C-alpha positions as CSV (number, residue, x, y, z in Angstrom):
1,M,-15.6,-20.4,49.5
2,E,-17.4,-21.7,46.4
3,N,-17.5,-18.4,44.5
4,N,-14.4,-19.4,42.6
5,K,-16.5,-22.1,40.8
6,P,-19.0,-21.2,38.1
7,F,-22.6,-20.9,39.3
8,T,-24.3,-23.6,37.3
9,V,-27.7,-25.3,37.3
10,E,-26.0,-28.2,39.1
11,R,-24.8,-26.0,41.9
12,L,-28.2,-24.3,42.1
13,L,-29.9,-27.6,42.8
14,Q,-27.4,-28.3,45.5
15,L,-28.5,-25.2,47.5
16,P,-30.7,-26.0,50.6
17,L,-33.6,-24.0,49.2
18,F,-33.7,-26.1,46.0
19,K,-32.8,-29.5,47.5
20,E,-36.3,-30.8,46.9
21,A,-36.4,-29.7,43.3
22,K,-36.5,-32.4,40.7
23,I,-35.1,-32.3,37.1
24,M,-37.8,-33.4,34.7
25,A,-35.8,-33.1,31.4
26,G,-32.7,-31.4,29.9
27,E,-30.2,-32.9,32.4
28,S,-27.4,-32.6,29.8
29,G,-27.5,-28.8,30.4
30,I,-26.9,-28.8,34.2
31,S,-23.3,-27.5,33.7
32,K,-24.6,-24.2,32.1
33,E,-23.9,-21.1,34.1
34,I,-26.5,-18.7,35.5
35,Y,-25.9,-15.0,35.2
36,Y,-29.5,-13.7,35.5
37,I,-32.8,-14.7,37.1
38,D,-36.3,-13.6,36.2
39,S,-39.9,-14.7,36.7
40,M,-42.5,-15.1,34.0
41,E,-46.2,-14.9,34.6
42,T,-47.4,-13.3,31.4
43,P,-47.8,-14.8,28.0
44,T,-45.1,-12.6,26.4
45,L,-42.3,-14.9,25.3
46,T,-40.0,-12.6,23.3
47,G,-38.0,-9.5,24.0
48,F,-37.0,-10.0,27.6
49,L,-34.9,-13.2,27.6
50,R,-31.2,-12.9,28.1
51,P,-28.2,-15.3,27.7
52,N,-27.5,-17.5,30.7
53,E,-30.8,-16.6,32.3
54,L,-32.8,-18.7,34.8
55,I,-36.6,-18.4,34.4
56,L,-38.9,-19.1,37.3
57,T,-42.6,-19.5,36.7
58,T,-45.8,-20.9,38.3
59,G,-47.1,-21.9,34.8
60,Y,-49.9,-19.3,35.0
61,S,-49.3,-17.9,31.6
62,F,-49.7,-21.2,29.8
63,R,-52.2,-22.8,32.2
64,H,-54.8,-23.0,29.4
65,D,-52.4,-23.9,26.7
66,P,-49.4,-25.9,27.9
67,T,-47.9,-25.9,24.4
68,H,-46.7,-22.3,25.2
69,L,-44.0,-24.0,27.3
70,S,-42.5,-25.5,24.1
71,R,-42.5,-22.0,22.6
72,L,-40.7,-20.7,25.7
73,L,-38.1,-23.3,25.2
74,D,-37.6,-22.3,21.6
75,E,-37.1,-18.7,22.6
76,M,-34.8,-19.7,25.5
77,H,-32.7,-21.7,23.0
78,R,-32.5,-18.7,20.6
79,A,-31.5,-16.3,23.4
80,G,-29.0,-18.7,25.0
81,G,-31.0,-19.2,28.2
82,T,-29.9,-21.6,30.9
83,A,-32.9,-23.3,32.6
84,I,-36.6,-23.1,33.6
85,G,-38.0,-23.8,37.1
86,I,-41.8,-24.5,37.3
87,K,-44.0,-24.8,40.3
88,M,-45.8,-27.9,39.2
89,K,-49.4,-28.6,40.5
90,R,-50.0,-24.9,41.0
91,F,-51.6,-24.2,37.6
92,I,-50.4,-27.1,35.5
93,H,-50.1,-30.7,36.5
94,E,-48.2,-32.2,33.7
95,V,-45.5,-31.1,31.2
96,P,-46.3,-31.8,27.6
97,Q,-44.1,-34.5,26.0
98,D,-43.1,-32.0,23.2
99,A,-41.7,-29.6,25.9
100,L,-39.8,-32.5,27.5
101,D,-38.3,-33.5,24.2
102,K,-37.3,-29.9,23.4
103,S,-35.7,-29.6,26.9
104,N,-33.6,-32.6,26.2
105,L,-32.8,-31.5,22.6
106,Y,-31.7,-28.0,23.6
107,G,-30.0,-29.0,26.9
108,I,-32.2,-26.5,28.8
109,P,-33.0,-28.2,32.1
110,L,-36.7,-28.2,33.3
111,F,-37.0,-28.7,37.0
112,D,-40.0,-28.8,39.4
113,I,-40.0,-26.3,42.3
114,P,-41.8,-27.3,45.5
115,L,-45.0,-25.3,46.1
116,E,-43.9,-24.2,49.6
117,T,-40.7,-22.4,48.2
118,T,-41.4,-18.7,47.8
119,F,-40.2,-16.8,44.8
120,I,-38.7,-14.0,46.9
121,D,-36.6,-16.5,48.8
122,M,-35.4,-18.2,45.5
123,T,-34.7,-14.8,43.9
124,H,-32.6,-13.6,46.9
125,T,-30.7,-16.9,47.1
126,V,-29.9,-17.0,43.4
127,I,-28.9,-13.3,43.2
128,D,-26.5,-13.7,46.2
129,Q,-24.8,-16.6,44.3
130,I,-24.6,-14.6,41.1
131,L,-23.3,-11.5,42.8
132,G,-20.8,-13.5,44.8
133,R,-19.5,-15.1,41.6
134,Q,-19.3,-11.8,39.7
135,A,-17.5,-10.2,42.6
136,Y,-15.0,-13.0,42.6
137,L,-14.4,-12.7,38.9
138,L,-13.9,-9.0,39.1
139,R,-11.3,-9.5,41.8
140,E,-9.6,-12.1,39.7
141,V,-9.7,-10.0,36.6
142,R,-8.5,-6.9,38.4
143,E,-5.5,-8.9,39.7
144,V,-4.8,-10.3,36.3
145,N,-5.0,-6.9,34.7
146,Q,-2.6,-5.5,37.3
147,Q,-0.1,-8.3,36.4
148,F,-0.6,-7.6,32.7
149,T,0.0,-3.9,33.2
150,N,3.1,-4.3,35.3
151,L,4.6,-6.7,32.8
152,V,3.9,-4.2,29.9
153,L,5.2,-1.2,31.8
154,N,8.4,-3.1,32.6
155,R,8.7,-4.1,29.0
156,R,8.4,-7.8,29.7
157,T,6.2,-8.8,26.8
158,T,7.4,-12.4,26.6
159,E,6.4,-13.0,30.1
160,L,3.0,-11.4,29.4
161,V,2.4,-13.8,26.5
162,V,3.4,-16.8,28.6
163,L,0.9,-15.7,31.3
164,I,-1.8,-15.3,28.7
165,G,-1.2,-18.8,27.5
166,H,-1.3,-20.2,31.0
167,L,-4.6,-18.4,31.9
168,L,-6.2,-19.5,28.6
169,G,-4.7,-23.0,28.6
170,C,-3.3,-22.7,25.1
171,E,-0.4,-21.4,23.0
172,A,-0.3,-17.6,22.4
173,A,1.8,-15.1,20.5
174,V,2.0,-11.4,19.7
175,I,2.2,-10.8,16.0
176,N,3.2,-7.4,14.5
177,E,1.5,-5.7,11.6
178,A,4.0,-7.2,9.2
179,G,2.8,-10.7,10.2
180,E,6.0,-11.5,12.2
181,V,5.8,-13.3,15.5
182,E,7.5,-11.1,18.1
183,S,6.8,-13.0,21.3
184,S,5.2,-16.4,21.9
185,T,4.8,-19.4,24.2
186,T,7.3,-22.2,23.6
187,Q,5.1,-24.5,21.5
188,F,3.4,-21.8,19.4
189,G,5.5,-22.4,16.4
190,G,4.3,-26.0,16.1
191,V,0.5,-25.2,16.1
192,D,-1.9,-23.1,14.0
193,Y,-3.6,-20.3,15.7
194,V,-7.4,-20.4,15.4
195,E,-8.1,-16.8,16.5
196,K,-6.4,-13.5,16.6
197,R,-7.5,-10.3,18.2
198,P,-6.4,-7.0,16.7
199,V,-4.3,-4.7,18.9
200,Q,-5.5,-1.2,17.9
201,V,-3.9,2.2,18.6
202,G,-6.3,4.9,17.5
203,S,-7.6,3.9,14.1
204,R,-4.5,1.9,13.2
205,I,-4.0,-1.9,13.9
206,M,-0.5,-2.2,15.2
207,G,-0.5,-6.0,15.6
208,Y,-2.5,-9.1,16.9
209,L,-2.8,-11.4,19.8
210,A,-3.1,-14.9,18.5
211,I,-4.2,-18.0,20.4
212,S,-4.4,-21.6,19.5
213,R,-7.9,-22.4,20.6
214,K,-11.3,-20.7,20.3
215,L,-12.9,-19.7,23.6
216,G,-16.3,-21.3,24.5
217,E,-19.4,-19.3,25.2
218,Q,-19.2,-20.1,28.9
219,E,-15.6,-19.1,29.3
220,H,-16.3,-15.5,30.5
221,F,-13.3,-15.2,32.8
222,E,-11.0,-16.3,30.0
223,E,-12.8,-13.9,27.6
224,M,-12.3,-11.0,30.0
225,C,-8.6,-11.9,30.4
226,L,-8.2,-11.9,26.7
227,D,-9.8,-8.5,26.4
228,H,-7.6,-7.1,29.1
229,A,-4.5,-8.6,27.4
230,V,-5.4,-6.8,24.1
231,T,-5.9,-3.6,26.0
232,V,-2.5,-3.7,27.7
233,L,-0.8,-4.7,24.5
234,A,-2.2,-1.6,22.9
235,I,-0.2,0.3,25.7
236,E,2.9,-1.7,24.7
237,F,2.5,-0.8,21.0
238,T,1.9,2.8,21.9
239,I,5.1,2.9,23.9
240,R,7.0,1.4,21.0
241,Q,5.4,3.8,18.6
242,S,6.4,6.8,20.8
243,Q,9.9,5.5,21.2
244,Q,10.2,4.9,17.4
245,M,9.0,8.4,16.6
246,Q,11.5,9.9,19.1
247,R,14.3,7.8,17.6
248,E,13.3,8.9,14.1
249,R,13.3,12.6,15.2
250,E,16.8,12.1,16.7
251,Q,18.0,10.4,13.6
252,E,16.6,13.2,11.4
253,S,18.3,15.8,13.6
254,F,21.6,13.9,13.4
255,L,21.5,13.6,9.6
256,V,20.6,17.3,9.1
257,E,23.5,18.2,11.3
258,L,25.9,15.8,9.6
259,F,25.0,17.0,6.1
260,S,25.3,20.6,7.1
261,G,28.9,20.0,8.2
262,S,28.4,21.7,11.5
263,S,30.2,19.0,13.5
264,H,33.7,17.8,12.6
265,Q,34.6,15.6,15.6
266,E,34.8,12.1,14.0
267,D,34.8,10.1,17.3
268,L,31.7,12.0,18.5
269,L,29.9,11.5,15.2
270,R,30.6,7.8,15.1
271,Y,29.5,7.4,18.7
272,R,26.2,9.3,18.1
273,A,25.6,7.4,14.9
274,Q,26.0,4.1,16.7
275,Q,23.7,5.1,19.4
276,L,21.0,6.2,17.0
277,G,21.2,3.2,14.6
278,I,22.8,5.3,11.8
279,P,24.7,3.1,9.3
280,L,28.4,2.7,10.0
281,G,30.8,1.2,7.4
282,R,34.2,1.3,5.9
283,F,33.2,3.9,3.4
284,Y,30.5,6.5,3.1
285,Y,28.8,8.5,0.3
286,C,25.7,10.5,-0.3
287,M,22.9,10.1,-2.8
288,V,20.6,13.0,-3.5
289,L,17.2,12.3,-5.1
290,Q,15.0,15.0,-6.6
291,N,11.9,15.4,-8.6
292,R,13.0,17.6,-11.5
293,T,9.5,18.9,-12.1
294,A,9.4,20.4,-8.6
295,T,12.9,21.7,-7.8
296,D,11.6,25.2,-7.3
297,K,10.5,25.8,-3.8
298,Q,7.4,27.7,-4.8
299,S,6.2,24.8,-7.0
300,R,6.3,22.2,-4.2
301,D,2.9,21.0,-3.2
302,E,1.2,18.5,-1.0
303,S,1.7,15.7,-3.5
304,L,5.4,16.2,-3.6
305,S,5.6,16.2,0.2
306,R,3.6,13.0,0.4
307,M,5.9,11.4,-2.2
308,Y,9.0,12.3,-0.2
309,S,7.4,11.0,3.0
310,I,6.7,7.7,1.3
311,L,10.3,7.5,0.0
312,V,11.8,8.2,3.4
313,Q,9.7,5.4,4.9
314,R,10.8,3.1,2.2
315,V,14.5,3.9,2.5
316,N,14.4,3.9,6.3
317,K,12.4,0.7,6.6
318,P,13.3,-1.7,9.4
319,G,16.0,-4.2,8.5
320,V,17.9,-1.9,6.2
321,Y,21.3,-1.1,7.8
322,T,23.2,0.5,5.0
323,R,21.1,3.6,4.3
324,K,19.3,6.4,6.1
325,A,17.4,9.2,4.5
326,V,16.1,12.7,5.4
327,V,14.3,15.3,3.4
328,I,16.0,18.7,3.4
329,S,14.4,21.5,1.3
330,D,13.5,20.0,-2.1
331,S,15.8,17.0,-1.9
332,L,15.8,13.5,-0.4
333,I,19.4,13.1,0.9
334,I,20.5,9.5,1.6
335,L,23.6,8.5,3.7
336,C,25.0,5.2,2.4
337,A,27.5,3.0,4.2
338,T,29.4,0.5,2.0
339,V,32.4,-1.8,1.8
340,H,33.0,-0.8,-1.9
341,D,35.0,2.2,-3.0
342,S,34.3,2.2,-6.7
343,A,31.9,4.5,-8.6
344,D,30.5,1.5,-10.5
345,K,29.4,-0.1,-7.3
346,Q,27.8,3.1,-6.2
347,R,25.9,3.4,-9.5
348,A,24.7,-0.2,-9.2
349,E,23.4,0.5,-5.7
350,A,21.7,3.7,-6.9
351,E,20.1,1.9,-9.9
352,Q,18.7,-0.8,-7.6
353,L,17.3,1.8,-5.1
354,L,15.7,3.9,-7.8
355,G,14.1,0.8,-9.3
356,E,12.7,-0.2,-5.9
357,L,11.4,3.3,-5.3
358,M,9.8,3.7,-8.7
359,A,8.1,0.3,-8.4
360,M,6.8,1.3,-5.0
361,A,5.6,4.9,-5.4
362,E,3.1,5.6,-8.2
363,E,3.8,9.3,-8.1
364,I,7.4,8.6,-9.1
365,S,6.5,6.3,-12.0
366,A,3.9,8.7,-13.3
367,S,6.2,11.7,-13.3
368,G,9.3,10.0,-14.8
369,H,11.4,13.0,-13.8
370,V,13.1,11.7,-10.7
371,C,16.9,11.6,-10.8
372,I,19.7,10.7,-8.4
373,G,23.0,12.5,-7.9
374,I,25.9,10.5,-6.3
375,G,28.8,12.0,-4.4
376,G,32.3,10.6,-4.0
377,I,33.4,8.0,-1.5
378,R,34.7,9.2,1.9
379,E,36.3,7.3,4.7
380,L,35.2,9.6,7.5
381,L,31.8,10.6,8.6
382,S,33.0,14.2,9.1
383,D,33.8,14.3,5.4
384,V,30.2,13.3,4.4
385,P,29.2,16.9,3.8
386,M,31.7,17.0,0.9
387,S,30.0,14.0,-0.7
388,R,26.6,15.6,-0.2
389,Q,27.8,18.7,-2.0
390,E,29.2,16.6,-4.8
391,A,25.9,14.8,-5.2
392,H,24.1,18.2,-5.5
393,K,26.7,19.4,-8.0
394,A,26.2,16.2,-10.1
395,M,22.4,16.8,-10.0
396,A,22.6,20.5,-10.9
397,I,25.2,20.0,-13.7
398,S,23.4,17.0,-15.2
399,L,20.2,19.0,-15.4
400,H,21.8,21.2,-18.0
401,T,24.2,18.8,-19.7
402,Q,22.5,15.4,-19.5
403,P,18.8,16.2,-18.8
404,K,17.6,12.7,-19.8
405,Q,20.0,10.8,-17.5
406,K,18.4,9.6,-14.3
407,I,21.6,8.7,-12.3
408,V,24.7,10.9,-12.4
409,H,27.9,10.4,-10.5
410,F,30.0,13.3,-9.6
411,H,33.0,11.7,-11.3
412,E,31.1,12.1,-14.6
413,V,30.9,15.9,-14.3
414,L,34.4,16.6,-12.9
415,V,35.4,18.7,-15.9
416,E,32.2,20.8,-15.7
417,D,32.8,21.3,-12.0
418,L,36.3,22.6,-12.7
419,L,35.0,24.9,-15.4
420,L,32.4,26.3,-13.0
421,D,35.1,27.2,-10.6
422,T,36.8,29.2,-13.3
423,A,33.6,30.7,-14.8
424,G,34.2,34.1,-16.4
425,H,37.8,33.4,-17.2
426,P,38.8,35.4,-20.4
427,V,40.1,32.3,-22.2
428,L,36.8,30.4,-21.6
429,T,34.8,33.4,-22.7
430,A,36.9,33.7,-25.9
431,L,36.4,30.0,-26.7
432,T,32.6,30.1,-26.4
433,S,32.6,33.4,-28.4
434,M,34.6,31.9,-31.3
435,L,33.3,28.3,-31.3
436,I,29.8,28.2,-29.8
437,E,28.0,31.5,-30.3
438,P,28.3,31.5,-34.1
439,I,26.6,28.1,-34.2
440,V,23.9,29.2,-31.8
441,A,23.2,32.3,-33.9
442,Y,23.0,30.2,-37.1
443,D,20.5,27.8,-35.5
444,K,18.4,30.7,-34.3
445,E,18.3,32.4,-37.7
446,Y,17.7,29.3,-39.9
447,G,15.9,27.0,-37.4
448,T,18.6,24.3,-37.7
449,E,20.0,21.9,-35.0
450,L,23.7,22.2,-35.5
451,L,24.6,22.7,-31.9
452,A,22.7,19.6,-30.8
453,T,24.5,17.7,-33.6
454,V,27.9,19.0,-32.4
455,H,27.1,18.1,-28.8
456,A,26.2,14.5,-29.7
457,F,29.3,14.3,-32.0
458,L,31.6,15.3,-29.2
459,R,29.9,13.2,-26.5
460,L,29.9,10.1,-28.7
461,G,33.6,10.3,-29.6
462,G,33.1,11.4,-33.2
463,N,31.1,8.3,-34.2
464,T,28.7,9.7,-36.8
465,K,26.7,6.5,-37.1
466,R,25.8,6.6,-33.4
467,V,25.1,10.4,-33.7
468,A,22.6,9.6,-36.5
469,E,20.9,6.9,-34.4
470,E,20.6,9.2,-31.4
471,L,19.2,12.1,-33.5
472,F,17.0,9.9,-35.6
473,I,18.4,11.2,-38.9
474,H,20.4,9.7,-41.8
475,R,24.2,9.5,-41.4
476,N,24.6,11.7,-44.5
477,S,22.6,14.4,-42.8
478,V,25.0,14.2,-39.9
479,L,28.0,14.6,-42.2
480,Y,26.3,17.6,-44.0
481,R,25.6,19.3,-40.7
482,L,29.2,18.8,-39.5
483,D,30.5,20.3,-42.8
484,R,28.2,23.3,-42.2
485,V,29.7,23.7,-38.7
486,N,33.2,23.6,-40.2
487,E,32.3,26.5,-42.4
488,I,30.7,28.6,-39.6
489,I,33.6,28.3,-37.1
490,Q,36.2,28.2,-39.9
491,N,37.9,25.1,-38.3
492,D,38.1,21.4,-39.1
493,L,36.3,19.2,-36.6
494,N,38.6,16.3,-37.6
495,D,41.5,18.2,-36.0
496,P,42.0,16.8,-32.5
497,E,43.0,20.2,-31.1
498,V,39.9,21.9,-32.6
499,R,37.7,19.1,-31.2
500,F,39.3,19.5,-27.7
501,R,38.7,23.2,-27.7
502,L,35.2,22.8,-29.0
503,D,34.5,20.2,-26.3
504,V,35.7,22.6,-23.6
505,A,33.7,25.5,-25.0
506,M,30.6,23.2,-25.3
507,R,30.9,22.3,-21.6
508,V,31.2,25.9,-20.6
509,W,28.2,26.8,-22.6
510,K,26.0,24.0,-21.2
511,T,26.8,25.0,-17.6
512,K,26.6,28.8,-18.0
513,D,23.1,29.0,-16.5
514,I,23.9,27.0,-13.3
515,H,23.6,29.3,-10.4
516,A,25.8,29.2,-7.3
517,N,22.9,28.3,-5.0
518,Q,22.2,25.1,-7.0
519,M,25.7,23.8,-6.3
520,K,25.4,24.0,-2.5
């Protein structure tokens, strides 16, 4: 059966009905395919011509002006027409030279149809050939599409790409939205692709199908194969997207359960973590990230939710195997796996992460109130909830004691944590009553900043020069303020015992407004 071959002008002229037809010009175009047939007996030359169309005519419409044939060839060329058959000696007896020249120039064959051949016979014959060819192509494309679909449903993307390359006679590859080659034919890496078709799921482009050659206008079968390949690859990307979303939901559920401390079986936790792609390492710790301008649940808005969503995607991006994040209430909680067990290494990792996040999310950079609390190192996954609690404690305590510090490790607030556990103890109450409250009362009455000066003095180890630099005042002013404090509390700040008691009292005073729910 000849239907597997393109129905070209050459094949048309080989049919018995057209065996007496003679090509007058445009022989270079005999390999053009024929998809449509029409007759033209009116002078209208525009608006009805189609690509790959064969026009049959008696020449009646240009019997008085044969130059109209040249205009018809111009229109055929613009529309992508295939050929013109004319019944010579019916109404015209000679084709103008200009028309012959244009036929040769455009590669649109002009051939003479014998007078005795009827239009109805020619039309039926050509239509039979066209429909036979189209039926064959549809069967072939359906079979190809079935193969494509089976390969995708069986997750054999590499074989699909190889099949595409074989059908199109070129190298091919599937490229993801990050520009990475996922699957390709063997020689794809050594060539440049000249065309890539987007693989779209909904309104989102998930990837591309790239090929190393551009398809010609006559390669309709190959074009249909390429279209079907893009369609089934959209199914592949949809499956992947669905699986990824399911995996992310399972990871989120695992992290919420882990941080809550509801499961204590270490072997089971490690097995589930391994199955879900949760980081496993020698040591574990938690980081808690918060936007301090929106820690109150009632003040959270759509902007904050969007920001946390961006941060989760950034922390959980593909290729990062040491961290996983989840949003719980008003916090972004990050599980970190590491080979280091020092607080300095933890802080360095937190500083790097915060720098990346601030550079990536404009909302963070604009607010400038994002901070990270870091919990202590743990060797067991089942102990991670304790690290998470410590990270929250570091966050809550630093909010009152070090509000300008963006990264706080739990080890930096151990004393405050101990004091919070003994909050309300008579000795602590007595210390704040004797050493802190008089200074607070004096500041309130006279509008001074003695308490802030004492706090800086204690925190900076009694270095009055650094205190002056931090408070932007002269060193003599610092000394004057400290003398005034000595008078108010009736003690000498140069006495180590007094300084120790004052430091304890200051820490108690700074943490007195921290509520229990902030520490959980």
